[in-house]
C-alpha positions in Angstrom: 3.4 23.9 10.2 5.3 21.2 12.0 4.0 19.7 15.4 6.5 21.2 17.5 4.6 24.6 16.4 1.4 23.8 16.7 1.0 25.4 19.7 2.1 28.4 18.8 0.2 28.8 15.8 -1.7 32.1 15.7 -5.3 32.1 16.5 -7.9 33.8 14.0 -9.8 36.5 15.5 -12.8 36.4 13.1 -15.1 34.3 10.9 -13.0 35.5 7.8 -11.0 32.3 6.6 -14.5 31.0 6.3 -14.5 33.3 2.9 -12.0 30.8 1.4 -14.9 28.6 0.8 -16.6 31.2 -2.1 -14.2 29.6 -4.5 -15.4 26.2 -3.7 -19.4 27.5 -3.8 -19.0 29.6 -6.6 -19.4 27.0 -9.6 -22.7 25.4 -7.6 -24.2 29.1 -7.6 -27.1 27.5 -8.9 -27.7 24.9 -6.9 -27.3 27.5 -4.0 -30.0 30.2 -5.5 -32.4 27.3 -5.6 -31.2 26.3 -2.2 -32.3 30.0 -1.2 -35.4 30.1 -3.0 -36.4 26.8 -1.2 -35.3 28.3 2.1 -37.0 31.4 1.9 -40.4 29.7 0.8 -39.9 27.5 3.7 -39.2 30.5 6.0 -42.0 32.5 4.5 -44.6 29.4 5.3 -43.4 28.8 8.8 -43.9 32.8 9.0 -47.2 32.2 8.1 -48.2 29.7 10.4 -48.7 32.1 13.6 -50.9 34.4 11.6 -53.0 31.5 10.3 -53.8 30.4 14.1 -54.6 33.9 15.0 -57.2 33.8 12.5 -58.3 30.4 13.7 -58.7 31.4 17.3 -60.2 35.1 16.8 -62.3 34.4 13.7 -62.7 30.7 13.5 -63.4 29.5 17.1 -65.3 32.8 17.8 -67.5 32.5 14.8 -69.3 29.2 16.5 -69.8 27.6 13.0 -68.1 24.3 12.5 -67.9 24.9 8.7 -65.7 27.9 9.2 -63.3 26.1 11.6 -63.0 23.5 9.2 -62.0 25.9 6.3 -59.4 27.8 8.9 -58.2 24.3 10.0 -57.9 23.1 6.5 -55.9 26.5 5.5 -53.4 26.0 8.3 -52.9 22.3 7.6 -52.0 23.5 3.8 -49.4 26.3 5.1 -48.0 23.4 6.9 -47.7 21.1 4.3 -46.1 23.8 2.1 -43.8 24.5 5.1 -42.6 20.8 5.0 -42.0 20.5 1.1 -39.9 23.5 1.1 -38.1 22.7 4.0 -37.4 19.3 2.7 -36.3 20.5 -0.7 -33.9 23.1 1.1 -32.2 20.5 3.0 -31.5 17.9 0.1 -30.1 21.0 -1.6 -27.9 22.1 1.0 -26.5 18.8 1.9 -25.7 17.9 -1.5 -24.0 21.4 -1.4 -22.0 20.7 1.5 -21.2 17.1 0.7 -19.8 18.4 -3.0 -17.8 21.3 -1.6 -16.0 19.4 1.0 -15.0 16.9 -1.8 -13.6 19.9 -3.6 -11.6 21.3 -0.7 -10.5 17.6 -0.1 -9.2 17.1 -4.2 -7.8 20.7 -4.2 -5.6 20.3 -0.8 -4.5 17.2 -1.8 -3.6 18.6 -5.1 -1.6 21.1 -3.8 0.3 19.0 -0.9 1.1 16.0 -3.4 3.3 18.9 -5.4 5.0 20.1 -2.5 9.1 19.3 -2.3 11.1 17.3 -0.1 11.6 20.7 1.9 7.9 20.9 3.0 7.7 17.4 4.5 11.2 18.2 6.3 9.2 20.4 8.9 5.3 18.7 8.4 4.4 15.3 9.5 2.5 13.3 7.3 0.0 12.6 10.0 -0.9 16.3 10.3 -1.7 16.8 6.7 -4.2 13.4 6.9 -5.5 15.3 9.9 -6.3 18.5 7.9 -7.7 16.5 5.0 -10.2 14.3 7.1 -11.0 15.9 10.7 -10.8 19.5 9.4 -12.4 18.9 6.0 -15.8 17.2 8.4 -15.8 20.3 10.2 -15.8 22.7 7.2 -18.5 20.4 5.6 -20.8 21.2 8.4 -20.7 24.6 7.9 -20.4 24.5 3.9 -23.8 22.6 3.9 -26.5 22.5 6.6 -24.6 25.1 8.6 -24.9 27.9 6.0 -28.7 27.0 5.7 -29.1 26.8 9.1 -27.5 30.2 9.7 -29.5 31.5 7.0 -32.7 30.3 8.1 -32.2 31.3 11.6 -31.4 34.7 10.1 -34.4 35.3 8.1 -36.9 33.4 10.6 -34.8 36.0 12.9 -35.6 39.3 11.2 -39.2 37.9 10.0 -40.4 37.4 13.4 -39.0 40.6 15.0 -41.1 42.3 11.6 -44.1 40.2 12.6 -43.8 41.0 16.0 -43.8 44.6 15.6 -46.9 44.1 13.4 -48.4 42.4 16.2 -48.0 44.7 19.4 -45.1 47.3 19.1 -45.2 47.3 23.3 -43.9 44.0 23.4 -41.6 44.1 20.7 -40.2 47.0 22.6 -39.7 44.6 25.5 -37.9 42.2 23.5 -35.4 44.6 22.1 -34.4 45.8 25.2 -33.9 42.2 26.9 -31.6 41.4 23.6 -28.5 43.1 24.6 -28.3 40.5 27.5 -28.9 37.9 25.5 -25.9 38.4 22.9 -23.3 40.1 24.4 -22.4 37.3 26.6 -22.8 35.0 23.4 -20.5 36.5 21.5 -17.9 36.8 24.4 -17.9 33.2 25.1 -17.7 32.7 21.3 -14.7 33.9 21.0 -13.3 31.9 23.9 -14.9 28.3 21.9 -12.9 29.4 18.6 -9.2 29.5 20.1 -10.1 26.2 21.9 -11.6 24.6 18.7 -8.5 25.3 17.3 -6.1 24.2 19.7 -8.0 21.2 20.1 -7.5 20.5 16.3 -3.9 20.8 16.9 -4.1 18.2 19.5 -6.2 15.9 16.9 -3.5 16.1 14.4 -0.8 15.3 16.8 -2.2 12.3 17.7 -2.6 11.6 14.2 0.8 12.3 13.2 2.0 9.8 16.1 0.2 7.2 15.1 1.2 7.3 11.3 4.4 7.6 12.6 4.7 4.4 14.6 2.3 2.2 12.1 4.7 3.1 9.3 7.4 1.6 11.2 5.9 -1.0 13.3 8.5 -4.0 12.6 11.1 -1.3 14.2 8.8 -0.4 17.0 8.3 -4.3 18.1 12.0 -5.0 17.1 12.9 -2.9 19.7 10.0 -3.8 22.2 8.9 -0.2 22.1 5.1 -0.7 22.3 4.8 0.2 25.6 6.7 3.3 25.2 4.6 4.3 21.9 1.5 3.1 23.5 2.3 5.9 26.4 3.4 8.9 23.9 0.2 8.3 21.8 -2.0 8.0 25.3 -0.7 11.1 26.6 -0.8 13.2 23.5 -4.9 11.6 23.4 -5.4 12.7 26.8 -3.9 16.4 25.9 -6.5 16.2 23.1 -9.2 15.2 25.5 -8.3 17.8 27.9 -8.7 20.7 25.5 -11.6 19.1 23.9 -13.0 18.7 27.7 -12.9 22.6 28.3 -14.1 23.2 25.2 -17.3 21.3 25.5 -17.6 23.3 29.0 -17.4 26.6 27.4 -19.8 25.3 24.5 -22.5 23.8 27.8 -22.3 27.2 29.5 -22.7 29.0 26.1 -25.7 27.3 25.4 -27.1 27.3 29.0 -26.7 30.8 29.2 -28.2 31.7 25.5 -31.3 29.5 26.5 -32.1 30.4 29.8 -31.6 34.1 28.4 -33.9 33.8 25.8 -36.5 31.9 28.1 -36.6 34.6 30.4 -37.1 37.3 27.8 -39.9 35.4 26.3 -41.3 34.9 30.0 -41.2 38.6 30.5 -43.0 39.2 27.3 -45.5 36.5 27.8 -46.2 38.2 31.7 -46.8 41.3 29.9 -49.0 40.1 27.3 -51.4 38.3 29.6 -52.1 41.7 31.4 -52.6 43.3 28.1 -55.3 40.5 27.5 -57.0 41.0 30.9 -57.3 44.5 30.0 -58.8 44.2 26.6 -55.9 46.2 24.7 -54.9 42.7 22.8 -56.8 39.6 21.6 -55.9 36.1 22.9 -55.3 35.3 19.0 -52.7 38.5 19.2 -51.5 36.9 22.1 -50.8 33.8 20.7 -49.5 34.9 17.3 -46.7 37.6 19.0 -45.9 34.2 21.6 -45.1 31.9 18.4 -43.4 34.8 16.6 -41.5 35.5 20.3 -40.4 31.5 20.1 -39.3 31.8 16.6 -37.1 34.4 17.3 -35.9 32.8 20.3 -35.0 29.5 18.6 -33.4 31.4 15.7 -31.3 33.4 18.0 -30.5 30.0 20.0 -29.8 28.4 17.3 -27.4 31.2 15.5 -25.9 31.2 19.2 -25.4 27.3 18.5 -24.5 27.9 15.0 -21.6 30.1 16.0 -20.0 27.9 18.0 -19.8 25.7 14.9 -18.7 28.9 12.7 -15.9 29.4 15.0 -14.9 25.7 14.7 -15.0 25.6 11.3 -13.4 28.8 10.7 -10.4 27.1 12.4 -10.5 24.4 10.4 -10.7 26.2 7.1 -7.8 28.5 8.5 -5.5 25.4 8.8 -6.8 23.9 5.5 -6.1 27.1 3.5 -2.5 26.9 4.8 -2.1 24.0 3.1 -4.0 25.2 -0.2 -1.7 28.1 0.0 1.6 26.3 0.8 3.7 27.1 -2.5 7.1 24.3 -3.1 10.1 26.4 -2.9 10.9 24.2 -6.8 8.8 25.4 -9.4 8.4 25.7 -13.0 9.9 29.0 -14.5 7.6 31.5 -15.8 8.6 30.3 -19.6 10.4 27.0 -18.9 13.1 26.1 -21.7 11.8 22.8 -23.2 14.4 20.0 -23.1 15.8 18.9 -26.9 13.2 16.1 -28.2 13.8 12.4 -27.8 14.4 11.2 -31.3 14.9 7.5 -32.4 18.6 6.9 -32.3 19.4 10.3 -30.8 21.9 10.6 -28.1 20.2 11.6 -24.9 20.7 11.5 -21.4 24.0 14.0 -21.4 24.4 15.0 -17.8 27.1 17.9 -16.6 27.6 19.4 -13.0 29.4 22.8 -13.6 30.9 23.9 -10.3 27.9 23.1 -7.8 27.8 23.8 -4.2 24.8 22.7 -2.0 23.9 22.8 1.9 20.5 21.3 2.6 18.5 23.9 4.5 18.4 21.8 7.9 22.2 21.7 7.6 23.2 25.0 6.4 27.1 25.2 7.6 27.8 21.9 6.4 28.4 21.6 2.4 26.6 18.2 0.9 28.4 19.3 -2.5 31.2 21.5 -2.1 32.3 22.5 -6.2 31.5 19.5 -8.3 32.4 19.6 -11.6 31.2 16.2 -13.7 30.3 15.2 -17.3 28.9 12.0 -17.9 28.0 11.0 -21.7 25.0 9.7 -23.2 25.1 5.8 -22.7 27.6 6.1 -20.1 27.4 4.2 -16.8 29.3 6.2 -14.2 29.2 4.8 -10.4 29.4 7.1 -7.5 31.2 5.7 -4.4 32.6 7.1 -1.1 31.8 6.8 2.7 28.5 7.7 4.0 27.6 11.4 3.8 30.2 11.9 1.0 27.4 13.5 -1.2 26.5 10.4 -3.2 22.5 10.5 -2.8 22.7 14.8 -3.0 23.7 14.2 -6.8 20.3 12.3 -7.4 18.5 14.9 -5.3 19.7 17.7 -7.8 19.3 15.7 -10.7 15.5 15.0 -10.1 15.2 19.0 -8.9 14.1 18.2 -5.3 16.5 21.1 -4.3 18.2 23.8 -6.5 21.8 24.3 -5.8 22.8 27.6 -4.2 26.0 27.6 -6.8 26.7 26.4 -10.0 24.4 24.4 -12.6 22.9 21.0 -13.4 22.4 20.3 -17.1 20.4 17.6 -18.6 20.7 17.3 -22.3 22.4 20.8 -22.3 19.6 22.4 -20.7 19.8 23.8 -17.1 17.3 21.6 -15.4 16.6 25.2 -13.2 15.6 27.0 -16.3 12.9 23.9 -17.1 9.8 22.3 -16.2 10.5 20.1 -12.9 8.0 17.4 -14.5 9.5 17.4 -17.7 13.4 16.6 -16.0 11.6 14.0 -14.1 9.8 12.5 -17.3 13.4 11.7 -18.7 14.7 10.0 -15.1 13.8 6.3 -14.0 14.8 5.8 -10.5 15.3 2.3 -8.8 15.6 3.5 -5.0 17.3 1.3 -2.1 14.1 1.2 -0.3 11.5 0.2 -2.9 8.2 1.9 -3.0 5.1 -0.1 -3.6 1.6 1.0 -3.6 -1.4 -0.8 -2.3 -2.6 -2.1 -5.3 -2.2 -4.5 -7.8 0.9 -5.9 -9.2 0.1 -4.7 -12.6 -0.9 -1.4 -11.6 2.5 -1.2 -9.4 4.6 -1.8 -12.6 2.0 1.1 -14.6 3.3 3.7 -12.4 6.0 3.6 -14.3 4.0 5.1 -17.2 0.4 5.3 -16.7 -0.8 4.9 -20.5 0.9 1.9 -20.7 -1.4 -1.2 -22.1 -1.1 -4.3 -20.3 1.1 -6.3 -22.7 3.6 -3.5 -22.4 3.1 -4.2 -18.5 3.9 -7.7 -19.2 6.7 -7.1 -21.3 8.6 -4.9 -18.7 7.8 -7.6 -16.0 9.6 -10.1 -18.2 12.6 -7.8 -19.0 12.7 -7.4 -15.6 12.9 -11.0 -14.7 9.5 -10.4 -12.5 7.0 -12.6 -15.0 7.1 -15.8 -13.4 7.2 -14.8 -9.6 4.1 -12.6 -10.6 2.1 -15.4 -12.6 2.8 -17.8 -9.6 0.7 -15.3 -7.4 -2.7 -16.2 -6.3 -4.5 -13.8 -9.2 -1.5 -13.1 -11.4 -0.8 -9.8 -12.4 -4.2 -8.9 -10.9 -2.9 -9.7 -7.0 -3.2 -7.4 -4.4 0.6 -6.6 -2.9 -0.8 -5.2 0.3 0.3 -2.0 1.7 4.0 -1.2 0.8 4.1 -4.6 -1.0 4.4 -6.5 2.2 3.2 -9.5 0.6 6.5 -10.0 -1.4 10.0 -10.8 -0.8 13.1 -7.5 -1.0 14.2 -9.4 -4.3 10.8 -9.4 -5.5 9.7 -6.1 -4.7 12.9 -4.8 -6.4 12.0 -6.6 -9.4 8.8 -4.8 -9.4 10.6 -1.6 -8.9 12.9 -2.3 -11.9 10.0 -3.2 -14.1 8.6 -0.1 -13.8 11.6 1.7 -14.8 11.6 -0.2 -17.5 8.4 0.3 -19.0 9.4 4.0 -17.9 12.0 3.6 -20.7 14.1 6.9 -19.5 17.3 8.1 -21.4 18.9 8.6 -17.7 18.6 6.1 -15.2 19.5 6.4 -11.6 20.3 3.3 -9.4 20.5 3.9 -5.7 21.9 0.9 -4.0 19.9 -1.0 -5.8 21.0 -4.5 -4.5 22.3 -3.7 -1.0 19.4 -5.0 0.9 19.2 -8.5 -1.1 20.7 -11.9 -0.5 23.1 -13.3 -2.7 20.4 -15.2 -4.9 18.1 -12.4 -5.1 21.3 -10.2 -6.1 22.2 -11.9 -8.8 18.4 -12.1 -10.5 18.5 -8.6 -9.7 21.7 -7.6 -11.3 20.7 -9.4 -14.3 17.3 -7.5 -14.7 19.6 -4.2 -14.0 22.3 -4.7 -17.0 19.2 -5.2 -19.2 17.7 -2.1 -18.0 21.2 -0.3 -18.3 21.5 -0.9 -22.0 21.7 1.9 -24.4 21.0 4.7 -21.7 22.9 6.8 -19.3 23.1 5.4 -15.8 24.2 6.3 -12.6 24.9 4.2 -9.8 25.4 5.0 -6.1 27.1 1.9 -4.6 28.4 1.1 -0.8 29.1 -2.4 -2.3 32.3 -1.9 -4.8 31.4 -5.4 -6.3 28.3 -4.0 -8.1 30.0 -1.4 -10.1 33.4 -3.1 -11.4 31.9 -3.2 -14.6 31.1 0.7 -14.7 32.4 2.8 -17.5 33.9 5.0 -14.6 33.9 4.9 -11.2 33.7 8.7 -9.3 35.2 8.8 -5.6 33.7 11.4 -3.8 34.8 12.4 0.1 33.0 15.5 2.0 30.8 16.4 -1.1 33.7 16.6 -3.3 35.0 14.6 -6.3 38.8 13.4 -5.2 39.3 10.7 -7.9 37.5 9.1 -11.1 38.6 6.2 -13.2 38.2 2.2 -13.2 38.6 0.0 -10.6 42.0 -0.9 -11.1 43.0 2.8 -11.6 41.8 3.8 -8.8 43.2 0.8 -6.5 46.5 1.8 -7.6 46.2 5.7 -7.2 43.5 6.7 -4.8 44.3 5.6 -1.0 40.5 6.3 0.0 39.2 4.1 -3.0 42.3 1.6 -2.4 40.6 1.3 1.4 37.5 0.4 0.7 38.3 -2.2 -1.8 40.7 -3.7 0.2 37.8 -4.0 2.9 35.4 -5.1 1.2 37.4 -7.6 -1.2 39.7 -9.3 2.0 36.9 -9.3 3.9 34.6 -11.3 1.2 38.1 -13.8 0.4 38.1 -14.1 4.3 
């Protein structure tokens, strides 16, 4: 599903992926049924028009009576009005159905994607997922509503026209049947080619979306390194590749349209020529010829419409295939069939006990390099433990396993005495509060960003959490206070302010276990003091695990755990470790001597 493999994706051989639409259509069977009724009535009214015209020519006009002619014209107009009314009803119902179905598909796809684990996003670009949620669902929309209606209408009109042509004149129908294979065979052959090109075109569009999303999400880095021209060229190349495939697809579609239209018109011309000779010989009336000609035109238009729709079906089938891939993707981390419940949280009860038992773990992308190698550690409820060590020592991996984004290959991780591999991941994460190094804020108000910690919290609880995080003053100073829109990723706030919003979110969540990942590393000294004070409030009466490169932030920890190459090599207080562990002593000397200098 990654961009690297998009060109190698298997191409579907038929419209079978569209069968996946049925579960989305099924809840709206009644709407679909009424649309079919309107479709049948509209098609019946349209098929009655040539018969009414035949009666008008053969009986009304030959009668030479104005009143008789008026009656036939009124009848003809009445049939036309019925046709228009039922056609309008059909159009409304199928358009509503298409919009409803595509909305449900988008929701179902997003609902599944947002539950995928980090392993999924290691190989799938966000831009490609967004392309499938927008471009591909739009293609499916065209076929799930109006497209289905056009296809069914054309099929009914084609079948009805063929039957009525047989009723009108069997000889002329015989000519039509002989000519049909010359129309159908080329259309099917070009349709298969078009399907392959459509899927390829959609893949190229996804590539451009992926590149654009990647660049815009790192726009400051792009500009800081003056990479605008390079990224513009990369995006331009991707757009050109998409354009080239689209041009080939459009050319094939144009040939398909031209060929089918030419062959249909040629067949009608042949039939008309033969019919004209039949009228001259007195074997059929002029009204019969007009009736047969109209039915032949109906059949030709229906066949041309079906050939045109076939190309849309090909594109929609390719799009649905890609959407089904997302809908059927399954996370590696799932709740077991019968998850073990975590102990109930009772007021005053000890909670937040963490235990690593001989944990060994390798990331899927680095299977030969152990991220954790035989880690065993007990953390008591209410204890503050700091993980320190060089980059790549395995500190962040402990958080990844605790949040159950991954499962260890060996050993167990326990929370409050329960192996988290046997528990529901959502229940596990519900007991954990995370304050990350890179604060993630959403494009909404300050109030709603804090409320993400506990979506059901009241406004008063949100404001109390902000007060505890020392964030209330700067939030109230914003133009609209707590209701101020913070911009995408909180761009309207400073680093320290964003961090205090994240701390307020964790305070509102009120978890028994708190994970702090370098929460102050990117702040200036003044902001760090304020944030540190907020963190100390947050850490009271709860288990806290801190990842820190700056040792000054962990001097107050109950225990400091030194890690290196995925192993725990020492544990103790700062003074003990300085005296007993060379790695920690070296890190301390580097940092504190530099600070003294």
